NUZA-740514 format. One line per field, with one value per residue (C-alpha): x, y, z; chain; residue number from 1. Coordinates in nm, 2 decimals, m for minus. Each point is the difference from the previous one (the first is absolute). Example, Ala and Ser with C-alpha at 12.3 -4.5 7.8 and 13.67 -1.06 7.14 Angstrom:
BEGIN
X: (1.23;0.14)
Y: (m0.45;0.34)
Z: (0.78;m0.07)
kette: (A;A)
nr: (1;2)
// end
This chain:
BEGIN
X: (1.86;m0.29;m0.08;m0.03;m0.38;m0.07;0.32;m0.18;m0.30;m0.16;0.07;m0.22;0.03;m0.23;0.06;m0.24;m0.01;m0.22;0.01;0.34;m0.12;m0.27;m0.33;m0.05;0.17;0.11;m0.22;0.19;m0.04;m0.14;m0.17;m0.06;0.31;m0.01;0.22;m0.17;0.19;0.01;m0.24;0.13;0.22;0.17;0.37;0.20;0.31;0.33;0.35;0.17;0.36;0.04;0.06;m0.15;m0.15;m0.01;m0.05;0.31;0.20;0.25;0.06;m0.11;0.15;m0.30;m0.18;0.31;0.19;m0.24;0.22;0.25;0.37;0.06;m0.15;0.32;0.24;0.15;m0.34;m0.11;0.32;m0.04;m0.35;0.14;0.26;m0.26;m0.21;0.29;0.13;m0.34;m0.13;m0.27;0.14;m0.03;m0.36;m0.09;0.06;0.15;m0.06;0.17;m0.21;0.07;m0.30;m0.04;0.28;0.28;0.02;0.08;m0.30;0.10;0.09;0.33;0.03;m0.09;m0.31;0.15;m0.06;0.29;0.07;0.05;0.38;m0.01;m0.22;0.14;0.35;0.08;m0.33;m0.28;0.19;0.27;m0.27;m0.17;0.33;0.06;m0.35;0.04;0.33;m0.19;m0.24;m0.28;m0.19;m0.04;m0.32;m0.06;m0.29;m0.15;m0.35;m0.25;m0.01;0.21;0.15;0.02;m0.20;0.26;m0.05;0.36;m0.13;0.22;m0.06;m0.27;0.00;m0.32;0.12;0.34;m0.10;0.23;0.31;m0.05;m0.06;0.31;0.20;m0.14;0.09;0.35;0.05;m0.10;m0.33;m0.22;m0.32;m0.18;m0.26;m0.21;m0.20;m0.29;0.08;m0.03;m0.16;m0.15;m0.34;0.13;m0.19;0.16;m0.02;0.17;0.28;0.08;m0.03;0.25;0.26;m0.07;0.09;0.30;0.13;m0.06;0.19;0.32;0.02;0.09;m0.23;m0.14;m0.28;m0.25;m0.19;m0.30;m0.06;m0.31;m0.16;m0.29;m0.18;m0.08;m0.06;0.32;m0.09;m0.26;0.24;0.37;0.06;0.17;0.16;0.19;0.10;m0.16;m0.22;m0.08;m0.35;m0.01;0.15;0.33;0.03;0.10;0.17;m0.31;m0.26;m0.29;0.18;0.11;m0.36;m0.16;0.23;m0.05;m0.38;0.03;0.23;m0.17;m0.30;0.24;0.11;m0.14;0.24;0.33;0.22;0.34;0.15;m0.29;m0.04;m0.21;0.24;m0.13;0.32;0.32;0.06;0.03;0.14;0.26;m0.06;m0.13;m0.36;m0.16;0.06;0.18;m0.34;m0.14;0.30;m0.04;m0.36;0.12;0.25;m0.24;m0.28;0.23;0.12;m0.34;m0.10;0.30;0.11;0.35;0.22;0.21;0.17;m0.05;0.21;0.36;0.16;0.32;m0.21;m0.23;m0.06;0.03;m0.38;m0.03;0.23;m0.19;m0.31;0.15;0.19;m0.27;0.04;m0.32;m0.20;0.20;m0.08;m0.37;0.07;0.22;m0.21;0.04;m0.38;m0.03;m0.34;m0.09;m0.18;m0.38;m0.22;m0.19;m0.16;0.04;m0.27;0.07;0.35;0.11;0.13;0.06;0.20;0.10;0.25;0.02;0.36;0.15;0.05;m0.37;0.04;m0.17;0.16;m0.25;0.02;m0.21;0.03;m0.13;m0.05;m0.16;0.17;m0.06;0.08;m0.26;m0.09;0.01;m0.10;m0.07;0.02;0.22;m0.30;m0.07;0.35;m0.02;0.17;m0.14;m0.17;0.23;0.00;0.25;0.24;0.34;0.01;0.33;0.03;0.24;0.10;0.05;0.15;m0.20;m0.23;m0.33;m0.28;m0.36;m0.32;m0.10;m0.04;0.25;m0.02;0.20;m0.04;0.18;0.15;m0.11;0.12;0.16;0.00;0.03;0.14;m0.04;0.06;m0.25;0.02;m0.19;0.31;0.03;0.26;m0.24;0.03;0.37;m0.09;m0.17;m0.36;m0.07;m0.11;m0.14;0.03;m0.26;m0.10;m0.35;m0.10;0.05;0.36;m0.08;0.11;m0.04;0.30;m0.08;m0.31;m0.01;m0.09;m0.10;0.14;m0.05;0.26;m0.11;0.22;m0.15;0.14;m0.07;0.23;m0.11;0.19;m0.07;0.22;0.12;0.15;m0.14;0.10;m0.07;0.15;m0.05;0.27;0.02;0.20;0.18;m0.23;m0.32;m0.21;m0.11;m0.17;m0.18;m0.35;m0.07;0.17;0.31;0.11;m0.15;0.14;m0.16;m0.15;m0.19;m0.04;m0.23;m0.02;0.11;0.15;m0.14;0.17;m0.12;0.27;m0.02;0.22;0.08;0.23;0.15;m0.16;0.17;0.11;0.03;m0.24;0.12;0.04;0.16;0.10;m0.13;0.12;m0.22;0.18;m0.10;0.22;m0.12;0.11;m0.13;m0.10;0.34;0.18;0.09;0.03;m0.15;m0.05;m0.21;0.03;m0.25;0.11;m0.28;m0.05;m0.23;m0.05;m0.01;m0.26;m0.15;m0.37;m0.10;m0.05;m0.35;m0.16;0.07;0.35;0.16;0.12;0.30;0.12;m0.07;0.24;m0.11;0.03;0.13;0.02;0.06;0.02;0.03;0.27;0.21;m0.12;m0.33;0.03;m0.15;m0.18;0.15;m0.06;0.18;0.26;0.26;0.20;0.19;m0.14;m0.11;m0.01;m0.38;m0.18;m0.30;m0.30;m0.20;m0.31;m0.18;0.19;m0.10;0.29;m0.03;0.24;m0.05;m0.04;0.19;0.17;0.02;0.04;m0.21;0.00;0.02;m0.11;0.04;m0.12;m0.08;m0.07;m0.33;m0.05;m0.38;m0.03;m0.05;m0.32;0.07;0.26;m0.04;0.20;m0.02;0.16;0.12;0.29;0.27;0.06;0.38;m0.02;m0.21;m0.28;0.13;m0.13;m0.31;m0.06;m0.26;m0.01;m0.11;m0.03;0.01;m0.10;0.19;m0.08;m0.31;m0.02;m0.21;0.03;0.13;m0.01;m0.04;0.28;0.14;0.20;0.22;m0.29;m0.22;m0.01;0.05;m0.27;m0.11;0.03;m0.13;0.02;m0.16;0.29;m0.17;0.13;0.30;0.34;0.18;m0.10;0.16;0.01;0.04;0.06;m0.03;0.08;m0.36;0.02;0.20;0.36;0.22;0.13;0.08;m0.27;0.08;m0.28;m0.08;m0.19;m0.05;m0.10;m0.02;m0.13;m0.11;m0.24;0.04)
Y: (0.99;0.17;0.15;m0.25;0.04;m0.16;m0.19;m0.33;0.11;m0.12;m0.37;m0.30;m0.38;m0.29;m0.36;m0.28;m0.37;m0.22;m0.18;m0.01;0.11;0.10;0.14;m0.01;0.32;0.15;0.04;m0.02;0.25;0.34;0.10;0.37;0.15;0.04;0.31;0.27;0.22;0.37;0.22;0.12;0.31;0.24;m0.06;0.20;0.18;m0.18;0.11;0.04;m0.07;m0.35;m0.16;m0.32;m0.10;m0.35;m0.07;0.07;m0.31;m0.01;m0.04;0.17;m0.10;0.07;m0.33;m0.19;0.23;0.27;0.24;m0.25;0.06;m0.25;0.27;0.17;0.09;m0.35;m0.16;0.24;m0.06;m0.37;0.01;0.18;m0.27;m0.27;0.17;m0.05;m0.34;m0.17;0.12;0.23;0.30;m0.19;m0.10;0.37;0.11;0.35;0.18;m0.05;0.20;0.12;0.03;0.18;0.04;0.09;0.36;0.15;0.11;0.37;0.22;0.19;0.37;0.09;m0.22;m0.27;m0.37;m0.19;m0.37;m0.22;m0.02;m0.34;m0.15;0.19;0.12;0.11;0.18;m0.07;0.13;m0.27;m0.26;0.14;0.00;m0.36;m0.10;0.19;m0.17;m0.33;0.15;0.03;0.29;0.13;0.08;0.19;0.06;0.29;0.10;0.27;0.11;0.16;m0.34;m0.35;m0.30;m0.14;0.07;0.14;0.31;0.04;0.32;0.01;0.24;0.20;0.36;m0.11;m0.14;0.20;m0.02;m0.38;m0.06;0.19;m0.22;m0.32;0.12;0.10;m0.34;m0.17;m0.14;m0.15;m0.09;0.17;m0.18;0.27;m0.13;0.16;0.01;0.30;0.20;0.26;m0.03;0.18;m0.09;m0.31;0.12;0.32;m0.17;m0.25;0.26;0.22;m0.28;m0.07;0.35;m0.01;m0.31;0.15;0.31;m0.20;m0.09;m0.36;m0.28;m0.15;m0.26;0.13;m0.25;0.13;m0.19;0.14;m0.35;0.06;0.22;0.28;m0.22;0.12;m0.21;0.27;0.30;m0.11;m0.10;0.33;0.03;m0.33;m0.31;m0.24;0.02;m0.23;m0.13;m0.17;0.00;m0.19;m0.36;m0.26;m0.34;m0.21;m0.14;0.21;0.33;m0.08;m0.12;0.31;0.23;m0.19;0.04;0.37;0.05;m0.21;0.24;0.28;m0.13;0.29;0.24;m0.17;0.05;0.10;0.26;m0.03;m0.32;m0.14;m0.11;m0.27;0.02;m0.20;m0.37;m0.23;m0.29;m0.18;0.15;m0.32;0.07;m0.18;m0.32;m0.01;m0.07;0.32;0.20;m0.12;0.13;0.33;0.04;m0.11;0.23;0.30;m0.07;m0.03;0.32;0.19;0.08;0.13;m0.30;0.11;m0.29;0.02;m0.29;0.00;m0.15;m0.09;m0.27;m0.09;m0.37;m0.14;m0.02;0.37;0.08;m0.24;0.21;0.34;m0.06;m0.18;0.20;m0.13;0.13;0.33;0.05;0.00;0.28;0.19;m0.02;0.34;0.03;0.07;m0.15;m0.12;m0.33;0.00;m0.24;m0.23;m0.21;m0.05;m0.25;m0.17;0.12;m0.13;0.29;0.05;0.31;0.08;0.25;0.12;m0.01;0.22;m0.30;m0.08;m0.30;m0.01;m0.08;m0.19;m0.06;m0.28;0.09;m0.21;0.19;m0.30;m0.26;m0.30;m0.07;0.14;m0.04;0.34;0.05;0.26;0.02;0.17;0.21;0.11;0.14;0.20;m0.23;m0.02;m0.32;m0.27;m0.38;m0.04;0.20;m0.04;0.01;0.08;m0.09;0.27;m0.19;m0.34;0.16;m0.24;0.05;m0.18;0.02;0.07;0.00;0.32;m0.10;0.16;m0.22;m0.14;m0.16;0.25;m0.10;0.18;0.36;m0.07;0.17;m0.14;0.29;m0.06;0.18;m0.09;0.08;m0.07;m0.11;m0.25;m0.22;m0.15;m0.35;m0.02;m0.02;m0.29;0.05;0.18;m0.26;0.10;m0.21;0.02;m0.18;m0.01;m0.09;0.13;0.07;m0.09;m0.35;m0.18;m0.22;m0.37;0.07;m0.03;0.31;0.00;0.25;0.02;0.13;0.16;0.04;0.22;0.08;0.37;m0.02;0.01;m0.33;m0.32;m0.13;m0.36;m0.26;0.17;m0.13;0.15;m0.07;0.13;m0.02;0.11;m0.03;m0.32;m0.24;0.14;m0.23;0.14;m0.24;0.05;m0.14;0.06;0.04;0.24;m0.03;0.06;m0.04;0.32;0.30;0.22;0.37;0.10;m0.35;m0.11;m0.31;m0.04;m0.24;m0.08;m0.03;m0.14;0.19;m0.11;0.17;m0.25;m0.02;0.24;0.25;0.34;0.27;0.25;0.05;m0.26;0.01;m0.21;0.01;m0.07;m0.06;m0.07;m0.10;0.01;0.06;0.22;m0.17;0.09;m0.18;0.30;m0.11;0.20;m0.03;0.21;0.00;0.13;0.04;m0.03;0.00;m0.20;0.06;m0.27;0.09;m0.13;0.00;0.29;m0.09;m0.05;0.27;0.37;0.12;0.35;0.07;0.18;m0.33;m0.23;m0.07;0.17;m0.11;0.33;0.36;0.30;0.36;0.35;0.10;m0.23;m0.35;m0.09;0.00;m0.26;0.14;0.35;0.30;0.03;0.24;0.10;m0.20;m0.24;m0.33;0.01;0.38;0.03;0.13;m0.13;m0.01;0.32;0.12;0.31;m0.02;m0.36;m0.24;m0.36;m0.28;m0.21;0.04;0.09;0.33;0.08;0.29;0.05;m0.16;m0.33;m0.36;m0.28;m0.35;m0.30;m0.36;m0.09;m0.34;0.04;m0.07;0.35;0.21;0.36;0.27;0.29;0.31;0.36;0.21;0.35;0.24;m0.03;0.31;m0.01;0.24;0.27;0.14;m0.17;m0.31;m0.10;m0.37;m0.26;m0.37;m0.31;m0.37;m0.24;m0.37;m0.16;0.24;0.16;0.31;m0.09;0.31;0.35;0.34;0.34;0.25;0.03;0.29;0.06;0.21;m0.31;m0.27;m0.36;m0.16;m0.36;m0.22;m0.36;m0.23;m0.34;m0.21;m0.34;m0.22;0.22;m0.16;0.34;0.31;0.33;0.32;0.30;0.37;0.26;0.37;0.10;0.14;0.32;m0.11;m0.13;0.23;m0.15;m0.26;m0.21;m0.24;m0.25;m0.33;0.03;m0.32;m0.19;m0.35;m0.30;m0.27;m0.35)
Z: (2.76;0.17;0.33;0.29;0.04;m0.33;m0.05;m0.04;m0.21;m0.32;0.01;m0.06;0.01;m0.06;m0.01;m0.10;0.08;m0.21;m0.33;m0.17;m0.34;m0.24;0.07;0.38;0.10;m0.33;m0.31;m0.33;m0.28;0.00;0.32;0.05;0.16;0.38;m0.05;m0.20;m0.24;0.06;m0.20;m0.33;0.02;m0.23;m0.05;0.25;m0.11;0.07;0.06;m0.33;0.12;m0.15;0.34;0.13;m0.33;0.14;0.38;0.20;0.10;0.28;0.37;0.32;0.34;0.23;m0.01;0.09;0.24;0.12;0.20;0.13;0.00;m0.29;m0.23;m0.10;m0.28;m0.01;m0.04;m0.28;m0.19;0.05;m0.15;m0.31;m0.03;0.02;m0.27;m0.23;0.12;0.02;m0.33;0.14;m0.18;m0.33;0.10;0.02;0.36;0.01;0.33;0.33;0.23;0.36;0.23;0.33;0.26;m0.24;0.16;0.33;0.21;m0.04;m0.29;0.00;0.08;m0.36;0.00;m0.21;0.04;0.16;m0.09;0.31;0.02;0.16;m0.26;m0.29;0.09;m0.35;m0.06;m0.25;m0.30;0.04;0.02;m0.31;m0.19;0.09;m0.11;m0.32;m0.07;m0.02;m0.26;0.26;0.16;0.36;0.17;0.33;0.25;0.18;0.11;m0.10;0.36;0.27;0.09;m0.15;0.12;0.23;0.37;0.03;m0.18;m0.31;m0.19;m0.27;m0.29;0.06;m0.03;m0.13;m0.33;m0.23;0.21;0.06;m0.36;m0.09;0.25;m0.15;m0.35;0.10;0.16;m0.33;0.12;m0.27;0.19;0.29;0.22;0.17;0.31;0.18;0.37;0.22;m0.28;0.23;m0.17;m0.31;m0.32;m0.16;m0.36;0.10;0.19;m0.27;m0.28;0.18;0.01;m0.37;m0.08;0.22;m0.17;m0.35;0.10;0.06;m0.37;0.09;m0.12;0.32;0.03;0.25;0.22;0.18;0.33;0.16;0.04;m0.23;0.26;m0.24;m0.31;m0.18;m0.30;m0.07;0.01;0.00;m0.36;m0.07;0.35;0.05;m0.20;0.24;0.31;0.28;m0.02;0.35;0.34;0.07;m0.10;0.26;m0.06;0.03;m0.23;0.14;m0.05;m0.35;m0.09;0.14;m0.18;m0.32;0.02;0.06;m0.30;m0.26;m0.06;m0.08;m0.34;m0.20;0.17;m0.08;m0.30;m0.12;0.23;0.26;0.20;0.28;0.27;0.24;0.20;0.00;m0.05;0.30;m0.20;0.20;0.34;0.15;0.10;m0.30;m0.19;m0.34;m0.16;0.17;m0.11;m0.36;0.02;0.15;m0.28;m0.27;0.11;0.04;m0.35;m0.17;0.18;m0.16;0.36;0.09;0.09;0.29;0.18;0.37;0.12;0.10;m0.31;0.19;0.18;m0.28;m0.09;m0.36;0.01;0.06;m0.28;m0.23;0.07;m0.02;m0.33;m0.19;m0.32;m0.16;0.30;0.00;m0.37;0.10;0.25;m0.24;m0.31;m0.17;m0.07;0.37;0.06;0.35;0.00;0.05;0.19;m0.23;0.27;0.38;0.11;0.33;0.04;m0.34;m0.20;m0.37;m0.08;m0.36;m0.13;m0.36;m0.13;m0.27;m0.24;0.02;0.23;0.34;0.33;0.22;0.37;0.15;0.37;0.28;0.33;0.17;0.23;m0.23;m0.36;m0.24;m0.37;m0.16;m0.36;m0.26;m0.38;m0.26;m0.11;0.36;0.04;m0.32;m0.26;m0.36;m0.12;m0.12;m0.05;0.28;0.22;0.15;0.38;0.17;0.37;0.13;0.32;m0.16;m0.32;m0.22;m0.29;m0.09;m0.25;0.10;m0.19;0.19;0.36;0.25;0.30;0.29;0.34;0.21;0.34;0.31;0.00;m0.34;m0.34;m0.35;m0.21;m0.37;m0.32;m0.28;m0.36;m0.32;m0.20;m0.28;0.17;0.26;m0.15;0.09;0.36;0.20;0.11;0.32;0.26;0.34;0.31;0.28;0.31;0.15;0.35;0.35;0.11;0.36;0.10;0.34;0.08;m0.06;m0.20;m0.37;m0.21;m0.36;m0.25;m0.37;m0.24;m0.33;m0.31;m0.27;m0.34;m0.10;m0.31;m0.36;m0.04;0.20;0.28;m0.05;0.23;0.30;0.35;0.34;0.34;0.36;0.26;0.37;0.32;0.09;0.18;m0.16;m0.22;m0.33;m0.24;m0.33;0.01;m0.36;m0.34;0.00;m0.36;m0.34;m0.35;m0.13;0.17;m0.25;0.02;0.28;0.15;0.35;0.16;0.36;0.24;0.36;0.27;0.35;0.23;0.36;0.25;0.25;0.34;0.24;m0.27;0.16;m0.09;m0.26;m0.37;m0.23;m0.36;m0.28;m0.36;m0.30;m0.33;m0.36;m0.29;m0.36;m0.36;m0.28;m0.33;m0.14;0.28;0.22;0.36;0.28;0.37;0.24;0.38;0.25;0.36;0.25;0.37;0.23;0.37;0.26;0.25;0.32;0.09;0.24;0.37;0.13;0.21;0.00;m0.07;m0.02;m0.35;0.14;0.14;m0.30;m0.29;m0.32;m0.36;m0.12;0.13;m0.22;0.13;m0.14;0.24;0.22;0.10;0.14;0.38;0.24;0.30;m0.05;m0.23;m0.33;0.14;m0.27;m0.25;0.23;0.13;0.36;0.03;0.06;0.31;0.19;m0.23;0.07;m0.17;0.13;0.32;0.07;0.03;m0.12;0.10;m0.31;m0.37;m0.32;m0.08;m0.37;m0.24;m0.32;m0.24;0.19;m0.04;0.26;m0.09;0.22;m0.10;0.15;m0.18;m0.04;0.38;0.14;0.05;0.09;0.01;0.24;0.08;0.12;m0.28;m0.04;m0.05;0.26;0.22;m0.06;m0.30;0.17;m0.23;m0.31;m0.18;m0.19;m0.07;m0.08;0.12;m0.20;0.08;m0.29;0.01;m0.29;m0.29;0.15;0.21;0.30;0.23;m0.03;0.17;m0.15;0.02;0.35;0.13;0.31;0.15;0.01;0.28;m0.08;m0.21;0.05;m0.31;m0.03;m0.30;m0.08;m0.15;0.00;m0.28;m0.07;m0.06;0.04;0.19;m0.10;0.21;m0.22;0.08;m0.28;0.00;0.02;m0.36;0.09;m0.05;0.28;0.27;0.34;m0.04;0.31;0.05;0.28;0.00;0.37;0.19;m0.33;0.05;m0.21;0.12;m0.14)
kette: (A;A;A;A;A;A;A;A;A;A;A;A;A;A;A;A;A;A;A;A;A;A;A;A;A;A;A;A;A;A;A;A;A;A;A;A;A;A;A;A;A;A;A;A;A;A;A;A;A;A;A;A;A;A;A;A;A;A;A;A;A;A;A;A;A;A;A;A;A;A;A;A;A;A;A;A;A;A;A;A;A;A;A;A;A;A;A;A;A;A;A;A;A;A;A;A;A;A;A;A;A;A;A;A;A;A;A;A;A;A;A;A;A;A;A;A;A;A;A;A;A;A;A;A;A;A;A;A;A;A;A;A;A;A;A;A;A;A;A;A;A;A;A;A;A;A;A;A;A;A;A;A;A;A;A;A;A;A;A;A;A;A;A;A;A;A;A;A;A;A;A;A;A;A;A;A;A;A;A;A;A;A;A;A;A;A;A;A;A;A;A;A;A;A;A;A;A;A;A;A;A;A;A;A;A;A;A;A;A;A;A;A;A;A;A;A;A;A;A;A;A;A;A;A;A;A;A;A;A;A;A;A;A;A;A;A;A;A;A;A;A;A;A;A;A;A;A;A;A;A;A;A;A;A;A;A;A;A;A;A;A;A;A;A;A;A;A;A;A;A;A;A;A;A;A;A;A;A;A;A;A;A;A;A;A;A;A;A;A;A;A;A;A;A;A;A;A;A;A;A;A;A;A;A;A;A;A;A;A;A;A;A;A;A;A;A;A;A;A;A;A;A;A;A;A;A;A;A;A;A;A;A;A;A;A;A;A;A;A;A;A;A;A;A;A;A;A;A;A;A;A;A;A;A;A;A;A;A;A;A;A;A;A;A;A;A;A;A;A;A;A;A;A;A;A;A;A;A;A;A;A;A;A;A;A;A;A;A;A;A;A;A;A;A;A;A;A;A;A;A;A;A;A;A;A;A;A;A;A;A;A;A;A;A;A;A;A;A;A;A;A;A;A;A;A;A;A;A;A;A;A;A;A;A;A;A;A;A;A;A;A;A;A;A;A;A;A;A;A;A;A;A;A;A;A;A;A;A;A;A;A;A;A;A;A;A;A;A;A;A;A;A;A;A;A;A;A;A;A;A;A;A;A;A;A;A;A;A;A;A;A;A;A;A;A;A;A;A;A;A;A;A;A;A;A;A;A;A;A;A;A;A;A;A;A;A;A;A;A;A;A;A;A;A;A;A;A;A;A;A;A;A;A;A;A;A;A;A;A;A;A;A;A;A;A;A;A;A;A;A;A;A;A;A;A;A;A;A;A;A;A;A;A;A;A;A;A;A;A;A;A;A;A;A;A;A;A;A;A;A;A;A;A;A;A;A;A;A;A;A;A;A;A;A;A;A;A;A;A;A;A;A;A;A;A;A;A;A;A;A;A;A;A;A;A;A;A;A;A;A;A;A;A;A;A;A;A;A;A;A;A;A;A;A;A;A;A;A;A;A;A;A;A;A;A;A;A;A;A;A;A;A;A;A;A;A;A;A;A;A;A;A;A;A;A;A;A;A;A;A;A;A;A;A;A;A)
nr: (1;2;3;4;5;6;7;8;9;10;11;12;13;14;15;16;17;18;19;20;21;22;23;24;25;26;27;28;29;30;31;32;33;34;35;36;37;38;39;40;41;42;43;44;45;46;47;48;49;50;51;52;53;54;55;56;57;58;59;60;61;62;63;64;65;66;67;68;69;70;71;72;73;74;75;76;77;78;79;80;81;82;83;84;85;86;87;88;89;90;91;92;93;94;95;96;97;98;99;100;101;102;103;104;105;106;107;108;109;110;111;112;113;114;115;116;117;118;119;120;121;122;123;124;125;126;127;128;129;130;131;132;133;134;135;136;137;138;139;140;141;142;143;144;145;146;147;148;149;150;151;152;153;154;155;156;157;158;159;160;161;162;163;164;165;166;167;168;169;170;171;172;173;174;175;176;177;178;179;180;181;182;183;184;185;186;187;188;189;190;191;192;193;194;195;196;197;198;199;200;201;202;203;204;205;206;207;208;209;210;211;212;213;214;215;216;217;218;219;220;221;222;223;224;225;226;227;228;229;230;231;232;233;234;235;236;237;238;239;240;241;242;243;244;245;246;247;248;249;250;251;252;253;254;255;256;257;258;259;260;261;262;263;264;265;266;267;268;269;270;271;272;273;274;275;276;277;278;279;280;281;282;283;284;285;286;287;288;289;290;291;292;293;294;295;296;297;298;299;300;301;302;303;304;305;306;307;308;309;310;311;312;313;314;315;316;317;318;319;320;321;322;323;324;325;326;327;328;329;330;331;332;333;334;335;336;337;338;339;340;341;342;343;344;345;346;347;348;349;350;351;352;353;354;355;356;357;358;359;360;361;362;363;364;365;366;367;368;369;370;371;372;373;374;375;376;377;378;379;380;381;382;383;384;385;386;387;388;389;390;391;392;393;394;395;396;397;398;399;400;401;402;403;404;405;406;407;408;409;410;411;412;413;414;415;416;417;418;419;420;421;422;423;424;425;426;427;428;429;430;431;432;433;434;435;436;437;438;439;440;441;442;443;444;445;446;447;448;449;450;451;452;453;454;455;456;457;458;459;460;461;462;463;464;465;466;467;468;469;470;471;472;473;474;475;476;477;478;479;480;481;482;483;484;485;486;487;488;489;490;491;492;493;494;495;496;497;498;499;500;501;502;503;504;505;506;507;508;509;510;511;512;513;514;515;516;517;518;519;520;521;522;523;524;525;526;527;528;529;530;531;532;533;534;535;536;537;538;539;540;541;542;543;544;545;546;547;548;549;550;551;552;553;554;555;556;557;558;559;560;561;562;563;564;565;566;567;568;569;570;571;572;573;574;575;576;577;578;579;580;581;582;583;584;585;586;587;588;589;590;591;592;593;594;595;596;597;598;599;600;601;602;603;604;605;606;607;608;609;610;611;612;613;614;615;616;617;618;619;620;621;622;623;624;625;626;627;628;629;630;631;632;633;634;635;636;637;638;639;640;641;642;643;644;645;646;647;648;649;650;651;652;653;654;655;656;657;658;659;660;661;662;663;664;665;666;667;668;669;670;671;672;673;674;675;676)
// end
C-alpha cells in the first residue's frame, strides 16, 4: 500500500491493432533492448541468515479483501487449509500473510499493539499456531511510520520498532512486511535499518520485506537490510498496472539474488480484472524475474483456471531456481519481449512476451539466450507441458497479451521429441460484416527434423465463412521451411461489432511417427466504418481502451479507479464538455477505415490532482506517430494538437508519463474530434 496521493502511480498500458503476426509491429530476433540495464556495480553485502534463499511464496489478503470485514481469523485459517488441500503447499507456497487492518487503531496502556478482537478474537498467536500446525508460516504487516496506510489510522512502528518486533516474535510471526506511510520525513534507510536490527534482536528467524515503493532505490542499499524490497508502487488488477510494474522491475536484474530480491508487488491472478491469458503472462513474467510469488486472490472463491496457473510447478521451478538469477531482457522491439533466465542446471528459461493487442511472431536463438553451440536443442513449453526439438531457433506466435514460457537445453535427447512447429496468421484482424477479408496462415518448422503429413485448419464462430483459397497440406515440411495458406473470412451481414475468436490448428508427425498438434487462438474484430463529418471521440465506439488507473472515461476526467467517477474535464481552470479522461500510460484506438482526415484536441493535465502530473500526448496513424506534444504539466494551459490521419485504418491516442515516472498523471483529450 502507499499514501493516497500516489496510490495509483507507476503504471503503463499500450495496446496495438494491426497485422496479426510477423514483421509489422514486432521485429524478431535481437533488437537493442528498450529497457537498459543498470550500470555495473560492486556486489553489496547481504544478510547472512540463510533466509529467503529463493523468492518467498505465499499469500497476502490485501488485493482481494482490502480492509473489509471478511478479512478475519476464519479467512486466514481457511487459506492455510486450502494451501494444503489444493496442493499449493506442495508446490512451494509457505507464507500466509496478514496485511493492514489486523490491529486496533490505538495501542494499549503499555504501548503494545492490540489485535482487533472482532477480526481476531483469539489473537495473532493462535492464528500463527494454527498456520504452523499445517506446516506453513505466518506473516504480518506494519508501517515504518507513525500510522499504517489505511485511513482508519492503525498504529505504525516508527519509534516502537523493538517492542513491536518483540511482539511479532512472541506471537510466532515468520515474515514482516514493513510499509512506508506516515513516515514523518525520516530517512528511509535509517527507518528500515532500525527495524532490521529490532527483528534480529528477537533471535527469531523472520523474513523482512521492505515496502517503500522503490522511492529511495532500495535495490542500491537494502541487500543487507531486508530480504526483499518493493521496486514499484502498488499493483492493481488490470493489464496496464501489471505491464507498467513489469517494465520498472525488468532493468533491476543485477540487484537480485539469494536472500535479496526485487519485489514488483503481489500477484493479482484470479481477482477478475484480467483474462486468464493475461494472468498467465503475469505469473510467467514474475517467475522469470525471480519475484516473490504472493497470491493476492481469495482462494476460497478461486476458479480451476486460477489454481491451474498458481500451481504450475514447471513455472514455479523457474522462479525458485536456486541459482537465484533474475531474467534479463534480450530484446524488446515493438512490444515483443524476449527475457532469458540462467538456471542452475545450465538450461535457460525464455519468456516470449507479447504486450501488444494482436498476436505477434517473437523469435530469438539459443545462442542469444546464452546456450552453448549444439546440433539441436530440446525446447520445453512450460504451459503446454510438451517438449520439442529445435535447430536453434526459439520462436512462437504469441497471442495478444500472452507469454510463451519455455525452458531450452542443449541435451542429447532432442531427437526423441517432435520438431517445434510454429503457427502464425498474417493480415488485418479488422473485419467489416458482410465483406470478405483475406488472411494467410503460416506453418514453419523450426526443428532439426522435418515435419511430415502436415495439415492446417482455421475455424471460427457459427455462421462465419472460412475457406482455404490455397493448399493447406504438405507431405513434408523441412527444417526452416513454411507452408502458407490463404483463407477467405466473412462475418455474416448484421454481425455485431466486437471481438470474435478464431482457432488455427496444425497437425503433423515427426519422421519417427510421433504425432503432434498445435493450436493458436486468435481474435478478429468486427468493425463499422466511421460516420461522415466531424464526430466527438468521447461519443464514438473505440476498438480498445487501456488505462494506467481505472477505465478511460467518456466526456469526464479520469477520476479514480471506479467507472463513472470522473469530474468535468478541466485544464488550467477551463472546463470542457466533451473529450476523454485518461491516466498515463494510456492508449485509446478507433477504427477509421482509411476514410478520415484529421484528429484534433486540446490536451493537458486535468486540474483534479492539484499541482501533480506530467504527461505527453501522441497520436498514431496505424504504426506511425503523426503528432505529439512535449512534456505537459499541471501548470500549463491546454495545448492544441492536430494530426493528419488520412489513409489510416486505425488511429491511436496515447498518453505517456512524460519520462519521469507516473504520479497522478491524469490527462485529458479535451474536445477531441475526428473528421471523416
